[in-house]
C-alpha positions as CSV (number, residue, x, y, z in Angstrom):
1,M,73.7,154.4,144.1
2,V,73.9,150.8,145.4
3,V,77.6,150.9,146.1
4,R,77.3,154.3,147.9
5,V,74.5,153.1,150.2
6,L,76.3,149.9,151.0
7,K,79.5,151.6,151.8
8,C,77.5,154.1,154.0
9,H,76.1,151.1,156.0
10,G,79.3,149.1,156.1
11,M,77.8,146.3,154.0
12,E,80.5,145.6,151.4
13,R,80.7,141.9,150.6
14,D,82.8,139.6,148.4
15,A,80.9,137.5,145.8
16,Y,83.8,135.1,145.3
17,T,83.8,134.1,149.0
18,E,80.0,133.7,149.0
19,L,80.1,131.4,145.9
20,E,82.7,129.3,147.8
21,E,80.3,129.1,150.7
22,D,77.5,128.0,148.4
23,K,79.8,125.4,146.9
24,A,80.7,124.1,150.4
25,R,77.1,123.8,151.3
26,L,76.1,122.0,148.1
27,V,79.1,119.6,148.5
28,G,78.0,119.0,152.1
29,L,74.4,118.2,151.1
30,F,75.6,116.0,148.2
31,E,77.9,114.0,150.5
32,S,75.2,113.5,153.1
33,G,72.6,112.5,150.5
34,I,75.0,110.1,148.7
35,E,76.1,108.5,151.9
36,R,72.4,107.6,152.6
37,L,71.8,106.6,149.0
38,A,74.8,104.3,149.0
39,R,73.2,102.3,151.8
40,A,70.4,101.4,149.4
41,Q,72.9,100.7,146.5
42,E,70.8,102.5,143.9
43,R,71.9,105.3,141.6
44,Y,75.1,105.4,143.6
45,E,77.6,105.6,140.7
46,E,75.6,108.3,138.7
47,F,75.2,110.6,141.6
48,S,78.8,110.0,142.9
49,H,80.0,111.1,139.4
50,E,77.9,114.3,139.7
51,L,79.4,115.0,143.1
52,E,82.9,114.6,141.6
53,E,81.9,117.1,138.9
54,L,80.6,119.5,141.5
55,T,83.7,119.3,143.7
56,A,86.0,120.0,140.7
57,A,83.8,122.6,139.1
58,K,84.8,126.3,138.8
59,F,81.7,127.5,140.7
60,S,79.3,130.1,139.4
61,A,75.8,131.2,140.0
62,E,74.5,129.2,137.0
63,I,76.3,126.0,138.2
64,K,74.9,126.6,141.6
65,K,71.3,126.5,140.2
66,T,72.1,123.4,138.1
67,Y,73.5,121.4,141.0
68,T,70.8,122.6,143.4
69,E,68.3,121.0,141.2
70,K,70.5,117.8,141.0
71,V,70.5,117.8,144.8
72,R,66.7,118.0,144.8
73,M,66.6,115.0,142.4
74,L,69.1,113.1,144.5
75,Y,66.9,113.4,147.6
76,A,63.8,112.4,145.8
77,H,65.5,109.2,144.4
78,M,67.0,108.5,147.8
79,A,63.6,108.8,149.6
80,A,61.9,106.5,147.0
81,T,64.8,103.9,147.2
82,L,65.0,103.9,151.0
83,S,61.3,103.6,151.6
84,A,60.4,101.3,148.6
85,P,60.8,97.9,150.4
86,N,59.0,99.0,153.5
87,W,55.4,98.7,154.6
88,Q,53.0,101.0,156.3
89,S,51.7,98.1,158.4
90,P,54.9,96.0,158.7
91,S,54.8,92.4,160.0
92,F,56.3,91.5,163.3
93,W,56.3,87.8,162.7
94,H,55.7,85.5,159.7
95,T,55.7,81.8,158.9
96,K,57.3,82.1,155.5
97,S,57.6,85.5,153.9
98,S,58.2,88.7,155.8
99,Q,56.3,91.9,155.1
100,A,58.6,94.2,157.0
101,G,61.1,95.2,154.2
102,R,64.3,96.7,155.6
103,E,62.7,96.8,159.0
104,E,62.7,93.1,159.5
105,G,63.6,92.3,163.1
106,T,62.8,95.8,164.4
107,I,59.0,95.7,164.5
108,S,57.1,95.0,167.8
109,A,53.4,94.3,168.1
110,S,51.3,97.3,169.1
111,Q,54.4,99.5,169.3
112,N,55.7,100.4,165.8
113,D,53.7,98.1,163.6
114,Y,51.5,100.9,162.2
115,K,53.2,103.9,160.7
116,R,50.3,106.2,161.2
117,D,51.0,105.8,164.9
118,M,54.8,105.9,164.9
119,H,57.8,104.7,162.9
120,M,61.5,104.4,163.4
121,Q,62.4,106.8,160.5
122,E,60.5,109.6,162.4
123,K,62.1,108.7,165.7
124,E,65.6,108.8,164.3
125,Y,65.1,112.1,162.5
126,V,63.7,114.0,165.5
127,Q,66.5,112.7,167.7
128,K,69.0,114.2,165.2
129,F,66.9,117.4,165.0
130,V,67.0,118.0,168.7
131,K,70.7,117.2,168.9
132,E,71.5,119.7,166.1
133,Y,68.9,122.4,166.4
134,V,67.6,122.6,170.0
135,D,69.8,124.1,172.7
136,H,68.7,122.8,176.1
137,P,71.2,124.0,178.7
138,L,71.1,122.2,182.0
139,R,68.1,120.2,180.8
140,L,67.4,116.7,179.4
141,A,66.9,116.5,175.7
142,P,63.4,117.7,174.8
143,F,60.7,115.4,173.4
144,A,60.1,115.9,169.7
145,Y,57.5,114.7,167.3
146,A,57.5,115.2,163.5
147,T,54.2,115.9,161.7
148,S,52.9,115.9,158.2
149,S,53.1,119.8,157.9
150,G,53.7,122.8,160.0
151,M,50.0,123.4,160.3
152,S,49.4,119.8,161.4
153,A,51.9,120.5,164.2
154,V,49.9,123.5,165.3
155,T,46.6,121.6,164.9
156,T,47.9,118.7,167.0
157,V,49.1,121.0,169.8
158,L,46.0,123.3,170.0
159,T,43.6,120.4,169.8
160,H,45.5,118.6,172.5
161,L,45.2,121.7,174.7
162,Q,41.6,122.5,174.0
163,N,40.2,120.8,177.1
164,K,42.7,122.7,179.3
165,V,40.9,126.0,178.5
166,G,37.8,126.4,180.5
167,I,34.6,128.2,179.5
168,G,35.5,131.3,181.5
169,D,39.2,131.3,180.5
170,T,41.0,133.6,178.1
171,V,43.5,132.6,175.4
172,L,46.1,135.2,174.6
173,A,47.2,135.2,171.0
174,G,49.3,137.5,168.8
175,K,47.1,139.7,166.6
176,S,49.6,139.3,163.8
177,S,50.0,135.5,164.0
178,Y,49.9,133.6,160.8
179,F,46.4,133.8,159.5
180,Q,45.8,130.0,159.4
181,N,46.9,129.8,163.1
182,K,44.3,132.5,163.9
183,W,41.6,130.6,162.0
184,L,42.4,127.5,164.0
185,L,42.4,129.4,167.3
186,Q,39.1,131.0,166.5
187,K,37.5,127.7,165.6
188,L,38.7,125.9,168.7
189,F,38.3,128.7,171.3
190,G,35.9,131.2,169.7
191,T,35.3,134.3,171.8
192,R,37.7,133.2,174.4
193,V,40.6,134.4,172.2
194,R,41.9,137.8,173.1
195,Y,44.5,139.2,170.6
196,V,47.5,141.1,171.8
197,D,49.9,143.5,170.1
198,E,53.2,141.7,169.7
199,F,55.1,145.0,169.9
200,D,53.5,145.8,173.3
201,T,55.6,143.8,175.7
202,D,54.3,145.6,178.8
203,G,50.7,145.1,177.6
204,I,51.1,141.4,177.2
205,I,52.7,141.0,180.6
206,R,49.9,143.1,182.2
207,L,47.2,140.9,180.6
208,A,49.0,137.8,181.7
209,K,49.0,139.0,185.3
210,E,45.3,140.0,185.1
211,L,43.9,137.0,183.2
212,R,46.2,134.1,184.1
213,P,45.5,132.5,180.7
214,P,45.9,128.7,180.4
215,L,47.2,129.2,176.8
216,V,49.4,131.9,175.2
217,F,50.1,131.6,171.5
218,L,52.8,133.7,169.7
219,D,54.8,133.6,166.5
220,S,58.6,134.4,166.8
221,L,58.3,136.3,163.5
222,C,54.8,137.1,162.4
223,G,53.5,136.7,158.8
224,A,51.9,140.2,158.6
225,E,52.8,143.4,156.8
226,S,54.4,145.0,160.0
227,L,56.5,141.8,160.6
228,P,56.1,141.9,164.4
229,M,58.7,140.1,166.4
230,P,57.7,139.9,170.1
231,N,60.4,140.6,172.6
232,L,60.7,136.9,173.6
233,P,64.0,137.2,175.7
234,V,61.9,139.5,178.0
235,L,58.5,137.9,177.7
236,I,59.4,134.2,178.2
237,P,61.2,134.6,181.6
238,V,58.6,137.0,182.9
239,L,55.6,134.9,181.8
240,S,57.3,131.8,183.3
241,K,57.2,133.6,186.7
242,I,53.6,134.9,186.3
243,L,52.0,131.7,184.9
244,S,51.9,128.3,186.7
245,N,52.4,124.9,185.2
246,T,48.6,124.8,184.4
247,S,49.4,127.3,181.6
248,T,51.1,126.5,178.2
249,F,53.1,128.9,176.1
250,V,53.0,127.8,172.4
251,L,55.5,129.4,170.1
252,D,55.4,129.0,166.3
253,N,59.1,129.4,165.5
254,T,58.9,128.8,161.8
255,G,60.0,132.3,160.9
256,L,63.3,132.2,162.8
257,G,64.0,128.4,163.1
258,P,67.2,127.4,164.9
259,M,68.4,131.0,164.9
260,Y,66.2,131.6,168.0
261,Q,66.6,129.3,170.9
262,P,63.6,129.7,173.4
263,L,65.0,127.4,176.1
264,R,67.9,129.8,176.5
265,D,65.4,132.4,177.8
266,L,63.3,129.9,179.9
267,P,64.3,129.7,183.5
268,W,64.4,126.3,185.2
269,N,61.1,126.3,187.0
270,P,59.2,123.1,187.3
271,L,56.2,125.0,188.7
272,G,56.2,127.6,185.9
273,M,54.4,127.6,182.5
274,H,54.9,124.8,180.0
275,V,56.5,125.7,176.7
276,V,55.7,123.9,173.4
277,V,57.4,124.9,170.2
278,V,56.1,124.2,166.7
279,E,57.8,124.7,163.4
280,S,57.5,123.9,159.7
281,L,60.0,121.5,158.3
282,L,59.3,122.7,154.7
283,K,61.0,126.0,155.0
284,F,64.5,126.3,156.3
285,H,65.1,122.7,157.2
286,Q,65.1,121.5,153.6
287,F,67.8,123.9,152.5
288,G,65.5,125.3,149.8
289,M,64.7,122.0,148.2
290,D,60.9,122.2,149.0
291,R,60.7,118.5,148.6
292,V,58.0,117.3,151.1
293,G,55.6,118.6,153.6
294,G,56.6,118.4,157.3
295,G,56.4,119.9,160.7
296,I,57.8,119.4,164.2
297,I,56.6,119.8,167.8
298,W,59.2,119.8,170.6
299,T,58.9,120.5,174.3
300,P,61.1,120.2,177.4
301,S,61.1,116.7,178.8
302,I,59.1,117.6,181.9
303,V,56.2,118.9,179.8
304,E,55.3,116.1,177.2
305,N,52.0,115.3,178.9
306,G,50.2,113.5,176.1
307,L,51.5,115.1,172.8
308,F,52.6,111.7,171.5
309,E,49.1,110.3,172.0
310,A,47.5,113.4,170.5
311,R,49.5,113.1,167.3
312,M,48.9,109.3,167.1
313,H,45.1,109.6,167.5
314,M,44.9,112.6,165.1
315,G,47.0,110.8,162.5
316,T,49.2,113.8,161.9
317,I,52.6,112.0,161.9
318,I,55.0,112.6,159.0
319,P,55.1,109.7,156.4
320,D,58.2,107.6,156.4
321,A,58.9,108.4,152.8
322,S,58.8,112.1,153.6
323,V,61.4,111.6,156.4
324,S,63.7,109.9,153.9
325,A,63.5,112.9,151.7
326,L,64.6,115.4,154.4
327,P,68.3,116.4,154.6
328,E,69.9,115.3,157.8
329,P,70.0,118.1,160.4
330,N,73.2,120.0,160.2
331,R,73.6,123.1,162.4
332,A,76.7,124.4,160.7
333,L,75.3,124.3,157.2
334,Q,72.0,125.6,158.4
335,E,73.3,128.6,160.3
336,A,75.6,129.6,157.5
337,R,72.8,129.5,155.0
338,L,70.4,131.4,157.3
339,M,73.0,134.1,157.9
340,R,73.3,134.6,154.2
341,I,69.6,134.9,153.8
342,G,69.3,137.2,156.7
343,H,72.2,139.4,155.5
344,N,70.5,139.6,152.0
345,A,67.2,140.6,153.6
346,H,68.9,143.4,155.6
347,M,70.9,144.6,152.7
348,L,68.0,144.7,150.2
349,A,65.8,146.4,152.9
350,T,68.5,149.0,153.4
351,L,68.8,149.7,149.7
352,L,65.0,149.9,149.1
353,D,64.5,152.0,152.2
354,S,67.1,154.5,151.1
355,F,65.5,154.8,147.7
356,V,61.9,155.2,149.1
357,R,63.0,157.9,151.5
358,E,64.6,159.9,148.7
359,H,62.0,159.4,145.9
360,V,58.2,159.5,145.4
361,T,57.1,155.9,144.9
362,V,54.1,153.7,145.3
363,V,55.6,152.5,148.6
364,E,55.2,154.5,151.8
365,K,57.5,152.3,153.9
366,V,59.9,149.4,153.7
367,V,59.5,147.0,156.7
368,H,62.3,144.9,158.0
369,P,63.4,144.2,161.7
370,G,66.9,145.5,161.0
371,L,65.8,149.0,159.9
372,P,66.0,151.8,162.5
373,H,62.3,152.8,162.0
374,Y,61.0,149.3,162.7
375,E,58.7,149.4,165.7
376,G,60.6,146.7,167.7
377,Y,64.1,147.9,166.7
378,S,65.1,148.4,170.3
379,W,65.3,144.6,170.7
380,T,65.7,143.4,167.2
381,R,68.8,145.5,166.3
382,T,71.2,143.2,168.0
383,M,69.8,139.9,166.7
384,L,72.1,138.0,164.4
385,F,69.2,136.8,162.3
386,Q,66.3,139.2,161.8
387,G,64.3,136.9,159.4
388,P,64.2,136.3,155.7
389,F,61.5,138.8,154.9
390,I,60.9,142.4,153.6
391,T,57.4,143.8,153.3
392,L,56.3,146.8,151.4
393,R,53.7,149.1,152.8
394,F,52.0,150.9,149.9
395,C,50.9,154.5,150.0
396,E,47.4,155.5,151.1
397,G,44.9,154.7,148.3
398,K,47.1,152.1,146.8
399,R,46.7,149.4,149.5
400,T,44.7,147.0,147.3
401,V,45.4,143.7,145.7
402,S,45.1,145.2,142.2
403,H,47.9,147.7,143.0
404,Y,50.0,144.9,144.5
405,D,49.5,142.7,141.4
406,A,50.5,145.6,139.2
407,F,53.8,146.0,141.2
408,V,54.5,142.3,141.0
409,S,53.9,142.4,137.2
410,R,56.4,145.3,136.9
411,V,59.0,143.4,138.8
412,Q,58.4,140.3,136.6
413,K,58.7,142.3,133.4
414,I,61.9,144.2,134.5
415,G,63.5,141.0,135.8
416,K,63.0,139.3,132.5
417,E,64.4,142.2,130.6
418,K,67.5,142.4,132.9
419,K,67.8,138.6,133.1
420,V,67.6,138.7,136.9
421,D,66.2,135.6,138.5
422,I,63.2,136.2,140.7
423,I,60.4,133.8,141.5
424,G,56.7,134.5,141.9
425,G,55.6,132.0,144.5
426,T,54.7,131.5,148.1
427,S,56.8,130.2,151.1
428,F,60.4,131.1,151.9
429,G,63.8,129.7,152.6
430,F,64.8,129.2,149.0
431,D,68.0,129.9,147.1
432,T,66.2,132.3,144.8
433,T,64.3,135.4,146.1
434,R,60.5,135.1,145.9
435,L,57.9,137.9,145.5
436,Y,54.3,137.2,146.6
437,V,51.0,138.8,147.5
438,T,50.4,137.1,150.8
439,A,47.0,136.4,152.4
440,R,45.2,137.5,149.2
441,Y,41.9,135.9,150.2
442,A,42.2,135.9,154.0
443,T,40.7,139.4,154.4
444,D,38.6,138.3,157.4
445,L,41.7,137.3,159.3
446,T,44.4,139.7,158.1
447,E,45.2,142.3,155.5
448,P,46.9,141.2,152.2
449,F,50.4,142.5,151.7
450,V,53.5,142.3,149.5
451,R,56.3,140.1,150.8
452,I,59.8,139.6,149.5
453,A,61.4,136.4,150.8
454,L,65.1,136.6,150.2
455,G,67.3,133.8,148.9
456,T,71.0,132.9,149.1
457,E,72.1,135.2,146.3
458,T,75.7,136.5,146.2
459,V,76.3,140.2,146.7
460,D,76.6,140.7,142.9
461,E,73.2,139.0,142.3
462,L,71.7,141.0,145.2
463,H,72.9,144.3,143.5
464,A,71.1,143.2,140.3
465,L,68.0,142.2,142.3
466,A,68.0,145.7,144.0
467,D,68.1,147.4,140.7
468,V,65.0,145.5,139.5
469,F,63.0,146.4,142.6
470,I,64.1,150.0,142.5
471,Q,63.1,150.4,138.9
472,A,59.7,148.8,139.6
473,L,59.1,151.2,142.5
């Protein structure tokens, strides 16, 4: 059944080629991490030997898992080693003994002498991030600021913008935004928040013309059962013409990462709305290592307008040791990995959708932006990356957490019997597919739902994964 459906949709793939891609990515991460570790002259020989073993290995799915864990360990050791001699309040002069560690000679009074305000590790990382991951045609490089988590990035931006929203103003926000974003919006702006349907492009534009909101907040890929993806290539240029530079468009781009480039859709208009992008650094940007919390804020250079001070006074900067544990930004490795995840999500969605349409199951609908019945398919069908998610809409009478848990338990049981690797856990962007009941307790903000977050499995592993889910249905 699997082979038939894949051939029908032109999705045949080669597992050997994909394993070679996985090997190239792991070699790249090893080389990058060892280069940084070598500068600290700690654990160098041991990890170098493991890189030699990896380079010479006849690669397989099991070796991939083994060395992925070794890469995680490498980056943890590297972060500890690089940050060990440094201080959170480094000295900028001394009479006898310095307290600046490796930063001796680089610390200036009231500038970078307190790491809760700013530090050089963060500055160097965000410069590389912008260079690798942010397209800014015909513009100066955007300002960027790393934070302790994706949510602290959102908190920093929205708190900074709070006094720009008057008592009689309206904040437009996506009704399917991540539930913690919605919680924060409601706490900061209360009844001034008006939720919009992300699929209703014309409706959003109509309200923007009518209300002239000082703040618009959308997710590029929403964390809700219907997985809304607003039509940003249409919305951004139109809103830029409607809204003046007293308005700010905040985009949470965590779900699409560098695969969506908002500045390519933003016309050059100094009098138009400001754009601020926030994103988690825990998901895609750690290549599945899930090592440290982190987030980032970036905005075109003309817009900065106090975000550095907001982060400084709110104390939301990313710690220096966390920066040292992050892989260096690498567009080529990142895009190849995300394309694999995206292809896997589309393929599994196609297989599950075909099964659900032909059989009576507990699931009424498989949701993925690449499926023809997806509500926004008219604009998502041509996207190279349609996200890492699949959600399952259960049949009427079975849309309860207890039914979701029962399905998860069946997947777990069948996966163990068939020796197919599936993880029960939150988040996304990993090498191994995860299954999770999302927003279990956030019923006042959103509806709980079942989410599958695809990994970097080869086509053979994906076939086995599909068999498990189909049997569980």
